[in-house]
mmCIF file of the N, C-alpha and C atoms, coordinates in Angstrom:
data_MODEL
# 
_entry.id   MODEL 
# 
loop_
_atom_site.group_PDB 
_atom_site.id 
_atom_site.type_symbol 
_atom_site.label_atom_id 
_atom_site.label_alt_id 
_atom_site.label_comp_id 
_atom_site.label_asym_id 
_atom_site.label_entity_id 
_atom_site.label_seq_id 
_atom_site.pdbx_PDB_ins_code 
_atom_site.Cartn_x 
_atom_site.Cartn_y 
_atom_site.Cartn_z 
_atom_site.occupancy 
_atom_site.B_iso_or_equiv 
_atom_site.pdbx_formal_charge 
_atom_site.auth_seq_id 
_atom_site.auth_comp_id 
_atom_site.auth_asym_id 
_atom_site.auth_atom_id 
_atom_site.pdbx_PDB_model_num 
ATOM 1   N N  . UNK A 1 1  ? 22.802  -9.039  7.290  1.00 0.00 ? 1  UNK A N  1 
ATOM 2   C CA . UNK A 1 1  ? 21.835  -9.972  6.729  1.00 0.00 ? 1  UNK A CA 1 
ATOM 3   C C  . UNK A 1 1  ? 22.452  -10.591 5.470  1.00 0.00 ? 1  UNK A C  1 
ATOM 4   N N  . UNK A 1 2  ? 22.322  -11.882 5.345  1.00 0.00 ? 2  UNK A N  1 
ATOM 5   C CA . UNK A 1 2  ? 22.872  -12.600 4.200  1.00 0.00 ? 2  UNK A CA 1 
ATOM 6   C C  . UNK A 1 2  ? 22.080  -12.248 2.945  1.00 0.00 ? 2  UNK A C  1 
ATOM 7   N N  . UNK A 1 3  ? 22.755  -12.290 1.814  1.00 0.00 ? 3  UNK A N  1 
ATOM 8   C CA . UNK A 1 3  ? 22.117  -11.937 0.539  1.00 0.00 ? 3  UNK A CA 1 
ATOM 9   C C  . UNK A 1 3  ? 20.926  -12.845 0.224  1.00 0.00 ? 3  UNK A C  1 
ATOM 10  N N  . UNK A 1 4  ? 21.059  -14.136 0.483  1.00 0.00 ? 4  UNK A N  1 
ATOM 11  C CA . UNK A 1 4  ? 19.954  -15.071 0.221  1.00 0.00 ? 4  UNK A CA 1 
ATOM 12  C C  . UNK A 1 4  ? 18.752  -14.758 1.109  1.00 0.00 ? 4  UNK A C  1 
ATOM 13  N N  . UNK A 1 5  ? 19.021  -14.395 2.350  1.00 0.00 ? 5  UNK A N  1 
ATOM 14  C CA . UNK A 1 5  ? 17.943  -14.060 3.284  1.00 0.00 ? 5  UNK A CA 1 
ATOM 15  C C  . UNK A 1 5  ? 17.227  -12.788 2.823  1.00 0.00 ? 5  UNK A C  1 
ATOM 16  N N  . UNK A 1 6  ? 17.997  -11.811 2.370  1.00 0.00 ? 6  UNK A N  1 
ATOM 17  C CA . UNK A 1 6  ? 17.427  -10.566 1.860  1.00 0.00 ? 6  UNK A CA 1 
ATOM 18  C C  . UNK A 1 6  ? 16.560  -10.832 0.629  1.00 0.00 ? 6  UNK A C  1 
ATOM 19  N N  . UNK A 1 7  ? 17.034  -11.675 -0.263 1.00 0.00 ? 7  UNK A N  1 
ATOM 20  C CA . UNK A 1 7  ? 16.271  -12.024 -1.466 1.00 0.00 ? 7  UNK A CA 1 
ATOM 21  C C  . UNK A 1 7  ? 14.957  -12.717 -1.094 1.00 0.00 ? 7  UNK A C  1 
ATOM 22  N N  . UNK A 1 8  ? 14.986  -13.573 -0.094 1.00 0.00 ? 8  UNK A N  1 
ATOM 23  C CA . UNK A 1 8  ? 13.776  -14.262 0.354  1.00 0.00 ? 8  UNK A CA 1 
ATOM 24  C C  . UNK A 1 8  ? 12.774  -13.277 0.948  1.00 0.00 ? 8  UNK A C  1 
ATOM 25  N N  . UNK A 1 9  ? 13.258  -12.311 1.695  1.00 0.00 ? 9  UNK A N  1 
ATOM 26  C CA . UNK A 1 9  ? 12.376  -11.288 2.276  1.00 0.00 ? 9  UNK A CA 1 
ATOM 27  C C  . UNK A 1 9  ? 11.709  -10.489 1.164  1.00 0.00 ? 9  UNK A C  1 
ATOM 28  N N  . UNK A 1 10 ? 12.457  -10.082 0.157  1.00 0.00 ? 10 UNK A N  1 
ATOM 29  C CA . UNK A 1 10 ? 11.888  -9.322  -0.956 1.00 0.00 ? 10 UNK A CA 1 
ATOM 30  C C  . UNK A 1 10 ? 10.873  -10.156 -1.733 1.00 0.00 ? 10 UNK A C  1 
ATOM 31  N N  . UNK A 1 11 ? 11.174  -11.425 -1.932 1.00 0.00 ? 11 UNK A N  1 
ATOM 32  C CA . UNK A 1 11 ? 10.249  -12.309 -2.647 1.00 0.00 ? 11 UNK A CA 1 
ATOM 33  C C  . UNK A 1 11 ? 8.936   -12.444 -1.868 1.00 0.00 ? 11 UNK A C  1 
ATOM 34  N N  . UNK A 1 12 ? 9.047   -12.612 -0.559 1.00 0.00 ? 12 UNK A N  1 
ATOM 35  C CA . UNK A 1 12 ? 7.847   -12.749 0.273  1.00 0.00 ? 12 UNK A CA 1 
ATOM 36  C C  . UNK A 1 12 ? 7.042   -11.459 0.255  1.00 0.00 ? 12 UNK A C  1 
ATOM 37  N N  . UNK A 1 13 ? 7.720   -10.327 0.334  1.00 0.00 ? 13 UNK A N  1 
ATOM 38  C CA . UNK A 1 13 ? 7.035   -9.038  0.301  1.00 0.00 ? 13 UNK A CA 1 
ATOM 39  C C  . UNK A 1 13 ? 6.273   -8.865  -1.001 1.00 0.00 ? 13 UNK A C  1 
ATOM 40  N N  . UNK A 1 14 ? 6.888   -9.267  -2.099 1.00 0.00 ? 14 UNK A N  1 
ATOM 41  C CA . UNK A 1 14 ? 6.251   -9.121  -3.406 1.00 0.00 ? 14 UNK A CA 1 
ATOM 42  C C  . UNK A 1 14 ? 5.001   -9.991  -3.548 1.00 0.00 ? 14 UNK A C  1 
ATOM 43  N N  . UNK A 1 15 ? 4.923   -11.082 -2.803 1.00 0.00 ? 15 UNK A N  1 
ATOM 44  C CA . UNK A 1 15 ? 3.722   -11.919 -2.875 1.00 0.00 ? 15 UNK A CA 1 
ATOM 45  C C  . UNK A 1 15 ? 2.604   -11.365 -1.993 1.00 0.00 ? 15 UNK A C  1 
ATOM 46  N N  . UNK A 1 16 ? 2.950   -10.543 -1.004 1.00 0.00 ? 16 UNK A N  1 
ATOM 47  C CA . UNK A 1 16 ? 1.952   -10.000 -0.088 1.00 0.00 ? 16 UNK A CA 1 
ATOM 48  C C  . UNK A 1 16 ? 1.524   -8.587  -0.452 1.00 0.00 ? 16 UNK A C  1 
ATOM 49  N N  . UNK A 1 17 ? 2.421   -7.816  -1.017 1.00 0.00 ? 17 UNK A N  1 
ATOM 50  C CA . UNK A 1 17 ? 2.153   -6.420  -1.344 1.00 0.00 ? 17 UNK A CA 1 
ATOM 51  C C  . UNK A 1 17 ? 1.701   -6.274  -2.787 1.00 0.00 ? 17 UNK A C  1 
ATOM 52  N N  . UNK A 1 18 ? 0.784   -5.335  -3.008 1.00 0.00 ? 18 UNK A N  1 
ATOM 53  C CA . UNK A 1 18 ? 0.378   -5.002  -4.370 1.00 0.00 ? 18 UNK A CA 1 
ATOM 54  C C  . UNK A 1 18 ? 0.650   -3.524  -4.574 1.00 0.00 ? 18 UNK A C  1 
ATOM 55  N N  . UNK A 1 19 ? 1.643   -3.217  -5.389 1.00 0.00 ? 19 UNK A N  1 
ATOM 56  C CA . UNK A 1 19 ? 1.916   -1.829  -5.717 1.00 0.00 ? 19 UNK A CA 1 
ATOM 57  C C  . UNK A 1 19 ? 0.919   -1.385  -6.780 1.00 0.00 ? 19 UNK A C  1 
ATOM 58  N N  . UNK A 1 20 ? 0.180   -0.345  -6.470 1.00 0.00 ? 20 UNK A N  1 
ATOM 59  C CA . UNK A 1 20 ? -0.812  0.164   -7.400 1.00 0.00 ? 20 UNK A CA 1 
ATOM 60  C C  . UNK A 1 20 ? -0.862  1.679   -7.282 1.00 0.00 ? 20 UNK A C  1 
ATOM 61  N N  . UNK A 1 21 ? -1.308  2.327   -8.337 1.00 0.00 ? 21 UNK A N  1 
ATOM 62  C CA . UNK A 1 21 ? -1.416  3.780   -8.335 1.00 0.00 ? 21 UNK A CA 1 
ATOM 63  C C  . UNK A 1 21 ? -2.368  4.235   -7.239 1.00 0.00 ? 21 UNK A C  1 
ATOM 64  N N  . UNK A 1 22 ? -2.104  5.429   -6.725 1.00 0.00 ? 22 UNK A N  1 
ATOM 65  C CA . UNK A 1 22 ? -2.964  5.991   -5.686 1.00 0.00 ? 22 UNK A CA 1 
ATOM 66  C C  . UNK A 1 22 ? -4.401  6.093   -6.169 1.00 0.00 ? 22 UNK A C  1 
ATOM 67  N N  . UNK A 1 23 ? -4.606  6.490   -7.400 1.00 0.00 ? 23 UNK A N  1 
ATOM 68  C CA . UNK A 1 23 ? -5.967  6.630   -7.917 1.00 0.00 ? 23 UNK A CA 1 
ATOM 69  C C  . UNK A 1 23 ? -6.717  5.301   -7.870 1.00 0.00 ? 23 UNK A C  1 
ATOM 70  N N  . UNK A 1 24 ? -6.032  4.208   -8.145 1.00 0.00 ? 24 UNK A N  1 
ATOM 71  C CA . UNK A 1 24 ? -6.663  2.883   -8.098 1.00 0.00 ? 24 UNK A CA 1 
ATOM 72  C C  . UNK A 1 24 ? -6.960  2.504   -6.651 1.00 0.00 ? 24 UNK A C  1 
ATOM 73  N N  . UNK A 1 25 ? -6.036  2.781   -5.734 1.00 0.00 ? 25 UNK A N  1 
ATOM 74  C CA . UNK A 1 25 ? -6.265  2.475   -4.327 1.00 0.00 ? 25 UNK A CA 1 
ATOM 75  C C  . UNK A 1 25 ? -7.443  3.272   -3.775 1.00 0.00 ? 25 UNK A C  1 
ATOM 76  N N  . UNK A 1 26 ? -7.547  4.536   -4.192 1.00 0.00 ? 26 UNK A N  1 
ATOM 77  C CA . UNK A 1 26 ? -8.669  5.360   -3.748 1.00 0.00 ? 26 UNK A CA 1 
ATOM 78  C C  . UNK A 1 26 ? -9.987  4.821   -4.300 1.00 0.00 ? 26 UNK A C  1 
ATOM 79  N N  . UNK A 1 27 ? -9.959  4.298   -5.527 1.00 0.00 ? 27 UNK A N  1 
ATOM 80  C CA . UNK A 1 27 ? -11.165 3.684   -6.090 1.00 0.00 ? 27 UNK A CA 1 
ATOM 81  C C  . UNK A 1 27 ? -11.562 2.448   -5.283 1.00 0.00 ? 27 UNK A C  1 
ATOM 82  N N  . UNK A 1 28 ? -10.568 1.628   -4.891 1.00 0.00 ? 28 UNK A N  1 
ATOM 83  C CA . UNK A 1 28 ? -10.862 0.453   -4.066 1.00 0.00 ? 28 UNK A CA 1 
ATOM 84  C C  . UNK A 1 28 ? -11.539 0.876   -2.767 1.00 0.00 ? 28 UNK A C  1 
ATOM 85  N N  . UNK A 1 29 ? -11.016 1.935   -2.149 1.00 0.00 ? 29 UNK A N  1 
ATOM 86  C CA . UNK A 1 29 ? -11.600 2.411   -0.893 1.00 0.00 ? 29 UNK A CA 1 
ATOM 87  C C  . UNK A 1 29 ? -13.021 2.916   -1.117 1.00 0.00 ? 29 UNK A C  1 
ATOM 88  N N  . UNK A 1 30 ? -13.236 3.622   -2.219 1.00 0.00 ? 30 UNK A N  1 
ATOM 89  C CA . UNK A 1 30 ? -14.588 4.113   -2.531 1.00 0.00 ? 30 UNK A CA 1 
ATOM 90  C C  . UNK A 1 30 ? -15.545 2.944   -2.748 1.00 0.00 ? 30 UNK A C  1 
ATOM 91  N N  . UNK A 1 31 ? -15.084 1.905   -3.423 1.00 0.00 ? 31 UNK A N  1 
ATOM 92  C CA . UNK A 1 31 ? -15.916 0.721   -3.649 1.00 0.00 ? 31 UNK A CA 1 
ATOM 93  C C  . UNK A 1 31 ? -16.255 0.018   -2.334 1.00 0.00 ? 31 UNK A C  1 
ATOM 94  N N  . UNK A 1 32 ? -15.366 0.158   -1.351 1.00 0.00 ? 32 UNK A N  1 
ATOM 95  C CA . UNK A 1 32 ? -15.605 -0.425  -0.022 1.00 0.00 ? 32 UNK A CA 1 
ATOM 96  C C  . UNK A 1 32 ? -16.407 0.532   0.856  1.00 0.00 ? 32 UNK A C  1 
ATOM 97  N N  . UNK A 1 33 ? -16.872 1.627   0.253  1.00 0.00 ? 33 UNK A N  1 
ATOM 98  C CA . UNK A 1 33 ? -17.670 2.655   0.934  1.00 0.00 ? 33 UNK A CA 1 
ATOM 99  C C  . UNK A 1 33 ? -16.909 3.329   2.066  1.00 0.00 ? 33 UNK A C  1 
ATOM 100 N N  . UNK A 1 34 ? -15.625 3.556   1.846  1.00 0.00 ? 34 UNK A N  1 
ATOM 101 C CA . UNK A 1 34 ? -14.798 4.311   2.787  1.00 0.00 ? 34 UNK A CA 1 
ATOM 102 C C  . UNK A 1 34 ? -14.720 5.732   2.255  1.00 0.00 ? 34 UNK A C  1 
ATOM 103 N N  . UNK A 1 35 ? -15.218 6.677   3.027  1.00 0.00 ? 35 UNK A N  1 
ATOM 104 C CA . UNK A 1 35 ? -15.319 8.051   2.531  1.00 0.00 ? 35 UNK A CA 1 
ATOM 105 C C  . UNK A 1 35 ? -14.236 8.972   3.092  1.00 0.00 ? 35 UNK A C  1 
ATOM 106 N N  . UNK A 1 36 ? -13.795 8.743   4.306  1.00 0.00 ? 36 UNK A N  1 
ATOM 107 C CA . UNK A 1 36 ? -12.847 9.630   4.968  1.00 0.00 ? 36 UNK A CA 1 
ATOM 108 C C  . UNK A 1 36 ? -11.431 9.088   4.787  1.00 0.00 ? 36 UNK A C  1 
ATOM 109 N N  . UNK A 1 37 ? -10.727 9.574   3.762  1.00 0.00 ? 37 UNK A N  1 
ATOM 110 C CA . UNK A 1 37 ? -9.394  9.072   3.423  1.00 0.00 ? 37 UNK A CA 1 
ATOM 111 C C  . UNK A 1 37 ? -8.418  10.234  3.382  1.00 0.00 ? 37 UNK A C  1 
ATOM 112 N N  . UNK A 1 38 ? -7.231  10.025  3.960  1.00 0.00 ? 38 UNK A N  1 
ATOM 113 C CA . UNK A 1 38 ? -6.194  11.050  3.937  1.00 0.00 ? 38 UNK A CA 1 
ATOM 114 C C  . UNK A 1 38 ? -4.858  10.379  3.647  1.00 0.00 ? 38 UNK A C  1 
ATOM 115 N N  . UNK A 1 39 ? -4.064  10.993  2.784  1.00 0.00 ? 39 UNK A N  1 
ATOM 116 C CA . UNK A 1 39 ? -2.697  10.539  2.536  1.00 0.00 ? 39 UNK A CA 1 
ATOM 117 C C  . UNK A 1 39 ? -1.822  11.282  3.532  1.00 0.00 ? 39 UNK A C  1 
ATOM 118 N N  . UNK A 1 40 ? -1.253  10.561  4.488  1.00 0.00 ? 40 UNK A N  1 
ATOM 119 C CA . UNK A 1 40 ? -0.498  11.201  5.560  1.00 0.00 ? 40 UNK A CA 1 
ATOM 120 C C  . UNK A 1 40 ? 1.001   11.197  5.324  1.00 0.00 ? 40 UNK A C  1 
ATOM 121 N N  . UNK A 1 41 ? 1.469   10.381  4.385  1.00 0.00 ? 41 UNK A N  1 
ATOM 122 C CA . UNK A 1 41 ? 2.896   10.342  4.067  1.00 0.00 ? 41 UNK A CA 1 
ATOM 123 C C  . UNK A 1 41 ? 3.053   9.917   2.627  1.00 0.00 ? 41 UNK A C  1 
ATOM 124 N N  . UNK A 1 42 ? 3.962   10.578  1.923  1.00 0.00 ? 42 UNK A N  1 
ATOM 125 C CA . UNK A 1 42 ? 4.239   10.220  0.531  1.00 0.00 ? 42 UNK A CA 1 
ATOM 126 C C  . UNK A 1 42 ? 5.738   10.405  0.286  1.00 0.00 ? 42 UNK A C  1 
ATOM 127 N N  . UNK A 1 43 ? 6.377   9.393   -0.273 1.00 0.00 ? 43 UNK A N  1 
ATOM 128 C CA . UNK A 1 43 ? 7.781   9.452   -0.630 1.00 0.00 ? 43 UNK A CA 1 
ATOM 129 C C  . UNK A 1 43 ? 7.982   8.588   -1.872 1.00 0.00 ? 43 UNK A C  1 
ATOM 130 N N  . UNK A 1 44 ? 8.111   9.252   -3.006 1.00 0.00 ? 44 UNK A N  1 
ATOM 131 C CA . UNK A 1 44 ? 8.227   8.575   -4.304 1.00 0.00 ? 44 UNK A CA 1 
ATOM 132 C C  . UNK A 1 44 ? 7.037   7.666   -4.554 1.00 0.00 ? 44 UNK A C  1 
ATOM 133 N N  . UNK A 1 45 ? 7.254   6.359   -4.558 1.00 0.00 ? 45 UNK A N  1 
ATOM 134 C CA . UNK A 1 45 ? 6.156   5.429   -4.854 1.00 0.00 ? 45 UNK A CA 1 
ATOM 135 C C  . UNK A 1 45 ? 5.516   4.862   -3.597 1.00 0.00 ? 45 UNK A C  1 
ATOM 136 N N  . UNK A 1 46 ? 5.966   5.295   -2.431 1.00 0.00 ? 46 UNK A N  1 
ATOM 137 C CA . UNK A 1 46 ? 5.443   4.775   -1.170 1.00 0.00 ? 46 UNK A CA 1 
ATOM 138 C C  . UNK A 1 46 ? 4.506   5.794   -0.542 1.00 0.00 ? 46 UNK A C  1 
ATOM 139 N N  . UNK A 1 47 ? 3.299   5.352   -0.176 1.00 0.00 ? 47 UNK A N  1 
ATOM 140 C CA . UNK A 1 47 ? 2.349   6.239   0.494  1.00 0.00 ? 47 UNK A CA 1 
ATOM 141 C C  . UNK A 1 47 ? 1.762   5.524   1.705  1.00 0.00 ? 47 UNK A C  1 
ATOM 142 N N  . UNK A 1 48 ? 1.324   6.330   2.640  1.00 0.00 ? 48 UNK A N  1 
ATOM 143 C CA . UNK A 1 48 ? 0.594   5.814   3.800  1.00 0.00 ? 48 UNK A CA 1 
ATOM 144 C C  . UNK A 1 48 ? -0.733  6.559   3.824  1.00 0.00 ? 48 UNK A C  1 
ATOM 145 N N  . UNK A 1 49 ? -1.818  5.794   3.843  1.00 0.00 ? 49 UNK A N  1 
ATOM 146 C CA . UNK A 1 49 ? -3.140  6.401   3.906  1.00 0.00 ? 49 UNK A CA 1 
ATOM 147 C C  . UNK A 1 49 ? -3.798  6.021   5.223  1.00 0.00 ? 49 UNK A C  1 
ATOM 148 N N  . UNK A 1 50 ? -4.646  6.910   5.679  1.00 0.00 ? 50 UNK A N  1 
ATOM 149 C CA . UNK A 1 50 ? -5.480  6.651   6.853  1.00 0.00 ? 50 UNK A CA 1 
ATOM 150 C C  . UNK A 1 50 ? -6.912  6.777   6.362  1.00 0.00 ? 50 UNK A C  1 
ATOM 151 N N  . UNK A 1 51 ? -7.728  5.813   6.715  1.00 0.00 ? 51 UNK A N  1 
ATOM 152 C CA . UNK A 1 51 ? -9.115  5.823   6.254  1.00 0.00 ? 51 UNK A CA 1 
ATOM 153 C C  . UNK A 1 51 ? -10.036 5.352   7.364  1.00 0.00 ? 51 UNK A C  1 
ATOM 154 N N  . UNK A 1 52 ? -11.223 5.933   7.370  1.00 0.00 ? 52 UNK A N  1 
ATOM 155 C CA . UNK A 1 52 ? -12.254 5.537   8.322  1.00 0.00 ? 52 UNK A CA 1 
ATOM 156 C C  . UNK A 1 52 ? -13.524 5.219   7.564  1.00 0.00 ? 52 UNK A C  1 
ATOM 157 N N  . UNK A 1 53 ? -14.091 4.113   7.906  1.00 0.00 ? 53 UNK A N  1 
ATOM 158 C CA . UNK A 1 53 ? -15.360 3.742   7.283  1.00 0.00 ? 53 UNK A CA 1 
ATOM 159 C C  . UNK A 1 53 ? -16.486 4.246   8.176  1.00 0.00 ? 53 UNK A C  1 
ATOM 160 N N  . UNK A 1 54 ? -17.335 5.099   7.590  1.00 0.00 ? 54 UNK A N  1 
ATOM 161 C CA . UNK A 1 54 ? -18.393 5.740   8.364  1.00 0.00 ? 54 UNK A CA 1 
ATOM 162 C C  . UNK A 1 54 ? -19.569 4.927   8.510  1.00 0.00 ? 54 UNK A C  1 
# 
């Protein structure tokens, strides 16, 4: 992959993704009335959550 193409991908990702603390993300889910939340993967600053709205 060309360096310019890689830079464009990172720039696009940064406009779509919002990196935020887990505690803030959990608050967002609570505000959306999502009660069943589980963190299924964690690696440094990257997490994957699974949530179900009851």
